[in-house]
N, C-alpha and C positions, 0 to 999 in steps of 0.2 A: 600486485599491484604488479603495473607493467614495466616493460625495461625503458620506456620513453619518458615515465613519470619521473619528476625529480623526486629526490628521496628526501624525507623528511627527517630533521636529525631527533625529533621528539619520540619517532617510532623506530628507531635503530637502536640497536643493542650489540656489543662488540663487531660478530661479522654479520648478524643477523637483521631484518626488518620485519616488524611485527605484521603480519599477514590475517586482514580483517575476515578473509574467506575462511580459511584454517581455523581461525577464534569461532566463527560460526559452526564450523563442523565439529569442534571439540565440545558444545553444548550437546551433542548427540552421544557421546561417550557412554552416560550412564545406562543407555539402552543398548548400545554397542556392548557392555561388558555382560548384561544382563542376558545377552542371546549369544554369547561365546560358545556355549555346547551346542548349539546348532549352527554354527558358522564354522565354514573349512578355515582352518588355520593353517601358516606354511613356516616351516623352520627355518632360521635365517644360520644356524651354525652357532650362534651365539647367544641366542635365544627365540622368541615365536614372533611371527607377526601376521597380519591379515591385511588384504586390501579388502574395502568395502565400496560398492559402488551406492553412490546417493545421489537423490536429484536435488539439486538445488532450487532457489526462489525462480530462475528462470527457465527451468524446465530443462536444465543440462545435466549432463551425467558428471559428477566430480568424484575422483579417486581420492580416498582417506586412508593411508595407512596408521595403523595403530600398532607400536609395538610394547609388547610386555612380557614379563617371564612368568613362568608359571611353574609350582613346587606343591611337594605335597607337606601340608602341616602336620606335623607329629606332636601330640599331646604328651605333655610329660606323665610318666606313670609313678 
């Protein structure tokens, strides 16, 4: 959404506005998660995040940050 565009109340929630571009990038999440082992990840001090540059439909680069927590799953014996 561009700053000059009028705010559609149907697309707003609390202090956020639905972003169709980010929604489209979110469709890549399954592939992003599968590639985590080969992706450079950065620690935030509160969890981890990494930035992926993807090409959008117009051929432009778009940054999409994915935040996640990592932990070791321990099986009960």
